[in-house]
C-alpha positions in Angstrom: 0.0 0.0 0.0 2.9 2.5 0.8 5.1 3.6 -2.1 8.0 6.0 -2.0 8.2 8.9 -4.4 10.6 11.7 -5.0 12.2 13.1 -1.8 11.1 9.9 0.2 7.6 11.4 0.4 5.0 8.8 0.9 2.5 7.9 -1.8 -0.3 5.8 -0.5 -2.5 3.9 -3.0 -6.1 3.3 -1.8 -8.0 1.4 -4.4 -7.9 3.9 -7.3 -7.0 6.9 -5.2 -3.6 8.3 -4.6 -2.9 9.9 -1.2 0.4 11.9 -1.1 2.1 14.7 0.8 1.5 18.1 -0.7 4.3 19.8 -2.6 5.2 23.3 -3.5 4.1 22.6 -7.1 0.5 21.9 -5.8 -0.2 25.7 -5.2 -2.6 26.0 -8.2 -4.4 22.7 -7.4 -4.9 23.4 -3.6 -6.0 27.0 -4.4 -8.5 25.6 -6.8 -9.8 23.1 -4.2 -10.3 25.7 -1.4 -11.9 28.2 -4.0 -14.2 25.6 -5.3 -15.3 24.4 -1.8 -15.2 27.7 0.0 -19.0 27.9 0.8 -19.3 24.2 1.4 -16.5 24.0 4.0 -17.1 27.3 5.7 -19.5 26.0 8.4 -16.9 23.4 9.5 -13.7 25.4 9.5 -12.1 28.5 11.1 -12.5 31.8 9.5 -10.0 32.2 6.7 -8.0 35.3 5.6 -8.5 36.1 2.0 -4.9 35.0 1.2 -5.9 31.5 2.1 -7.9 31.4 -1.2 -5.2 32.8 -3.4 -2.2 31.1 -5.1 0.2 33.6 -3.6 -1.1 32.8 -0.1 -0.6 29.0 -0.9 2.8 29.6 -2.4 3.8 30.9 1.0 2.0 28.4 3.0 3.4 25.4 1.0 6.9 26.6 1.7 6.1 26.4 5.5 4.4 23.0 5.1 7.4 21.7 3.3 9.6 22.7 6.2 7.3 21.0 8.6 7.3 17.8 6.5 11.1 18.0 6.4 11.4 18.2 10.2 8.6 15.6 10.9 6.5 18.2 12.6 3.3 17.9 10.4 2.0 15.9 7.5 -0.4 17.5 4.9 -1.7 15.0 2.6 -3.8 15.5 -0.6 -6.2 13.0 -2.2 -6.1 12.7 -6.0 -8.4 10.6 -8.2 -6.7 8.7 -11.1 -8.8 10.4 -13.8 -7.9 13.9 -12.7 -5.1 16.0 -11.4 -7.6 17.9 -9.2 -7.4 17.6 -5.4 -10.5 16.0 -4.1 -9.6 16.1 -0.4 -7.0 16.8 2.3 -5.9 15.0 5.5 -3.6 16.8 7.8 -1.7 15.5 10.9 -0.7 18.3 13.3 0.5 18.9 16.8 2.9 16.0 16.5 4.4 15.0 19.9 6.8 12.2 20.1 8.3 10.7 23.3 6.6 10.0 25.7 3.2 10.9 24.2 3.6 9.7 20.6 0.3 11.3 19.6 -1.1 13.9 17.2 -4.3 15.4 15.8 -5.9 14.6 12.6 -8.1 16.9 10.4 -9.7 16.5 7.0 -12.0 17.8 4.3 -13.4 16.5 1.2 -14.6 18.2 -2.0 -18.3 18.7 -2.2 -18.3 16.8 -5.6 -16.8 13.7 -3.9 -19.1 13.2 -1.0 -20.9 9.8 -0.4 -18.2 7.6 -2.2 -16.4 6.4 1.0 -13.3 8.3 -0.1 -12.6 9.9 3.3 -13.1 6.8 5.4 -10.7 4.8 3.1 -8.0 7.4 2.9 -8.3 8.4 6.5 -7.8 4.6 7.5 -4.8 4.4 5.1 -3.0 7.5 6.4 -3.6 6.6 10.0 -2.0 3.2 9.3 1.0 5.0 7.7 1.3 7.2 10.9 1.2 4.2 13.0 3.5 1.9 10.9 5.9 4.4 9.4 6.0 7.2 12.0 5.4 5.0 15.2 2.5 7.1 16.6 0.6 5.4 19.4 -2.5 7.8 19.4 -4.3 10.0 16.9 -7.0 12.3 18.1 -9.9 13.9 16.2 -12.7 16.2 17.1 -16.0 16.9 15.4 -18.9 19.2 16.1 -21.9 17.2 17.4 -24.1 18.3 14.4 -21.6 17.0 11.9 -22.9 13.6 11.5 -20.9 12.8 8.3 -17.6 13.4 10.3 -19.0 11.3 13.1 -19.6 8.4 10.7 -16.3 8.7 9.0 -14.4 8.6 12.3 -16.4 5.7 13.7 -15.9 3.7 10.5 -12.1 4.4 10.7 -11.9 3.0 14.3 -11.9 6.2 16.3 -13.7 5.9 19.7 -15.6 8.7 21.5 -13.7 9.9 24.6 -15.7 12.9 25.7 -17.1 16.2 24.9 -15.2 19.5 25.1 -17.2 22.7 25.5 -16.2 25.8 23.4 -13.4 23.6 22.0 -12.6 25.4 18.7 -13.3 28.8 17.0 -15.2 27.6 13.9 -16.6 30.1 11.4 -16.3 32.8 14.0 -18.2 31.0 16.9 -16.8 28.8 19.7 -18.1 25.3 19.0 -18.4 22.3 21.3 -16.7 19.1 20.0 -16.9 15.4 20.5 -13.4 14.1 21.2 -12.3 10.9 19.7 -9.2 8.9 19.3 -7.7 5.8 17.8 -4.7 4.0 19.4 -2.3 1.7 17.9 -2.5 -1.8 19.5 0.6 -2.9 17.7 2.8 0.1 18.8 6.5 -0.3 18.3 8.9 2.2 19.7 10.9 4.0 17.0 14.6 3.2 16.6 16.7 5.6 18.5 
C-alpha cells in the first residue's frame, strides 16, 4: 500500500485513489480546491483570511508546510483521483508530539463533488496506518462538532472511539463550538529506533 516517491515522500494507494504529501508545485491545485469548496466547507472550518484562497497565499503556506514535513512536525496529505489532477480532499496530521506521548491530531476535508463515495473513510484509514507503521505514533486524536454527522460516521468507521465532549473547543466560522473528542490508538505500537 505504501510507495516511496521523489524526496522519500509517501504515496499511498487506496484502491484507485492516490494519497500523497502536498508539494510546492501543488499551489494551483490546492488553491482551486479551497476556492471551489469555500462555501461548502465554511460551516466546519475556522474563518480564513482572503490570502488562504489565493495562489500567492498558498505559495507561502506550502513553503512552510514543506519545512514542517522535512522536520517531521506535520504531514499534509492530498487525495487525488486517477482520472484527474484535481485535489479532491486533504488529510492533515498536526501537533505531532513524540516521546513520551507519541500522539497527534488529524483533520480533513473532502470536495463537495466527492461526497458519499467512501473516499474519506478509506483514505483516513490508510493515512492513520501510515502514521502508526511508518511514524510510530501510538495515538491519533480527532474532534468533530456534534451536528456534523458525516464526520462522526467517518471517524467511527475508521476506528476512532468517542472519549468525551469539550465545551467551546474550537473557534469555527467565527463561533466557539463544542466538539466530540475521539481517538484511535495503535494496538501494535512499536517504539521508533533511536
